[in-house]
C-alpha positions in Angstrom: 45.8 64.6 -81.3 42.6 62.6 -81.8 44.4 59.5 -80.7 45.1 61.1 -77.3 41.5 62.3 -76.7 40.4 59.0 -75.0 43.2 59.4 -72.4 41.5 62.5 -71.0 38.1 60.8 -70.5 38.7 59.4 -66.9 39.2 63.0 -65.7 35.7 64.0 -66.6 33.0 64.1 -63.9 29.3 63.9 -64.6 28.9 66.7 -62.0 31.2 69.1 -63.8 28.8 71.2 -65.8 31.6 73.2 -67.4 33.4 70.2 -68.9 31.9 71.1 -72.3 30.5 74.6 -73.0 28.9 75.6 -76.3 30.0 79.0 -77.5 27.2 80.7 -79.5 28.5 82.1 -82.7 26.9 85.1 -84.5 27.3 85.7 -88.2 28.4 89.3 -88.5 26.4 91.7 -90.8 27.2 91.5 -94.5 25.0 88.5 -94.9 21.5 88.3 -96.2 18.8 87.6 -93.7 17.8 84.0 -94.0 14.7 82.9 -92.2 14.7 79.3 -93.2 15.7 76.4 -91.0 19.3 75.7 -91.8 22.0 73.8 -89.8 24.7 76.0 -88.3 27.7 75.6 -90.6 30.1 76.1 -87.6 29.7 75.1 -84.0 32.2 75.8 -81.3 32.7 74.3 -77.9 35.2 74.8 -75.1 36.4 71.5 -73.5 37.9 72.2 -70.1 39.5 68.8 -69.8 41.7 69.5 -72.8 41.6 73.3 -72.4 40.8 73.4 -76.1 38.4 75.1 -78.5 36.8 72.4 -80.7 35.1 73.4 -83.9 32.7 71.2 -85.9 31.9 72.1 -89.5 28.6 70.7 -91.0 29.2 71.9 -94.5 32.2 72.8 -96.6 33.2 76.4 -95.8 36.6 76.2 -97.6 39.6 77.3 -95.7 38.5 78.6 -92.2 40.7 80.9 -90.2 40.2 80.7 -86.4 41.6 83.3 -84.0 41.1 83.0 -80.2 42.2 86.0 -78.2 42.2 86.3 -74.4 41.4 90.0 -74.1 42.3 90.0 -70.4 45.9 88.8 -70.9 46.6 89.5 -74.6 47.3 85.9 -75.5 46.4 84.9 -79.1 46.0 81.5 -80.7 45.6 81.1 -84.5 44.7 78.2 -86.8 43.7 77.7 -90.4 42.0 74.4 -91.5 40.3 73.1 -94.7 36.7 72.4 -93.7 36.3 70.4 -96.9 38.7 67.7 -95.6 38.5 68.3 -91.8 35.1 68.3 -90.3 36.5 69.0 -86.8 39.4 71.1 -85.6 41.0 71.3 -82.2 42.9 74.4 -81.0 44.6 74.0 -77.6 44.6 77.2 -75.5 46.0 78.1 -72.1 42.8 78.0 -70.1 43.9 81.1 -68.2 41.0 82.9 -66.6 39.8 85.8 -68.7 37.4 87.1 -71.4 38.0 85.2 -74.7 36.9 86.4 -78.2 36.6 83.6 -80.9 36.6 84.7 -84.5 36.1 82.5 -87.6 36.6 83.8 -91.2 35.5 81.5 -94.0 36.8 81.5 -97.6 33.6 83.3 -98.7 34.3 86.1 -96.3 31.7 85.2 -93.7 32.8 86.2 -90.2 31.5 84.3 -87.1 32.2 85.6 -83.6 31.6 84.3 -80.1 32.8 85.0 -76.6 33.8 82.8 -73.7 34.5 83.7 -70.1 36.8 81.5 -68.0 37.0 81.9 -64.3 
C-alpha cells in the first residue's frame, strides 16, 4: 500500500483544503488528568485523495484496535495493528458522505474517539 501512495500525488491540488484533515482525538474518561506537555500518542488524519484514515503512533501503545463507523449509512471498517512495529496504519474507507465516528482502543485499555463529517 505504501508503494502505491506516490501514484496519488498528482491528483492533489494546493487549493484543495480538504485533501488532508486532522481528526482531533479525545481520550475518554478513565485516565488520570495529566497537565504536562506530552506528545499525542495517536494522531489521525483523513486523506481525501486515498479516501483513507491514516493513523500515526508516536509511542508504543501495543496492539491498537481501530473502528471507523459511518453513522449515516451503517458502514463499518475495522483494523488491528501493532504500534510497536508499525508507526503508521492506513485504513481505506468508502468516502461516502456522512457522519463518521473513529475509535481507537489500545492494549492498556485507553479509548480515543474522534469524529469526521464528509459532505
